[in-house]
C-alpha positions as CSV (number, residue, x, y, z in Angstrom):
1,M,-132.8,-24.7,-24.9
2,A,-129.2,-24.1,-25.9
3,S,-127.2,-27.0,-27.2
4,T,-123.6,-27.4,-26.2
5,S,-120.8,-29.3,-27.9
6,P,-118.5,-31.7,-26.1
7,P,-115.2,-30.2,-24.9
8,D,-112.2,-30.4,-27.3
9,P,-110.0,-33.4,-27.0
10,P,-106.6,-32.8,-25.5
11,P,-103.9,-32.2,-28.1
12,A,-101.9,-35.3,-29.2
13,P,-98.5,-35.6,-27.6
14,R,-95.7,-34.3,-29.8
15,R,-93.1,-36.7,-31.0
16,G,-89.5,-35.8,-31.2
17,R,-89.0,-35.5,-34.9
18,K,-86.1,-34.1,-36.8
19,P,-86.2,-30.4,-37.5
20,A,-87.4,-29.5,-41.0
21,I,-84.2,-27.5,-41.7
22,G,-80.7,-28.9,-41.9
23,R,-77.6,-26.8,-42.1
24,P,-78.4,-24.3,-44.9
25,L,-75.0,-22.7,-45.0
26,L,-73.1,-25.9,-45.3
27,F,-75.6,-27.2,-47.8
28,V,-75.2,-24.1,-50.0
29,L,-71.4,-24.3,-49.7
30,L,-71.2,-28.0,-50.7
31,L,-73.5,-27.5,-53.6
32,T,-71.6,-24.4,-54.8
33,V,-68.4,-26.4,-54.7
34,A,-70.1,-29.2,-56.7
35,A,-71.5,-26.7,-59.2
36,L,-68.1,-25.2,-59.8
37,G,-66.6,-28.7,-60.2
38,V,-69.2,-29.5,-62.8
39,L,-68.4,-26.2,-64.6
40,I,-64.7,-27.0,-64.6
41,L,-65.5,-30.5,-65.8
42,L,-67.5,-29.2,-68.7
43,V,-64.7,-26.8,-69.7
44,L,-61.9,-29.3,-69.3
45,G,-63.9,-32.4,-70.2
46,P,-62.8,-32.8,-73.8
47,S,-59.1,-32.7,-72.9
48,L,-59.4,-35.2,-70.1
49,H,-59.1,-39.0,-70.4
50,L,-62.5,-40.7,-70.2
51,E,-61.7,-42.5,-67.0
52,L,-60.7,-39.3,-65.2
53,A,-63.8,-37.5,-66.5
54,V,-66.1,-40.3,-65.3
55,L,-64.3,-40.5,-61.9
56,S,-64.6,-36.7,-61.5
57,A,-68.3,-36.8,-62.4
58,A,-68.9,-39.6,-59.9
59,G,-67.0,-37.7,-57.2
60,L,-69.1,-34.6,-57.8
61,L,-72.3,-36.7,-57.7
62,G,-71.1,-38.1,-54.4
63,M,-70.5,-34.6,-53.1
64,V,-74.1,-33.7,-53.9
65,V,-75.4,-36.8,-52.2
66,T,-73.3,-36.1,-49.2
67,A,-74.5,-32.5,-49.1
68,W,-78.1,-33.6,-49.1
69,A,-77.6,-36.4,-46.5
70,V,-75.5,-34.3,-44.1
71,A,-76.8,-30.8,-44.4
72,G,-79.9,-30.8,-46.6
73,P,-83.5,-30.3,-45.7
74,R,-85.1,-33.0,-43.6
75,L,-88.2,-34.7,-45.1
């Protein structure tokens, strides 16, 4: 006598999720601009006033956060 297994259950319905990929070209562009800004800030940093250097660093950090939120990979 042969044994049989029950039929496979139907696949679960797929939910509409965000795609795993954002906008890679925009992400790379924004991060490149931020990296160049950090390089410039490192070179010019000693000659800048402290307030301007801190504001520049905060702006560059904001650019990285914006790049991740707008164009980065979706988790």
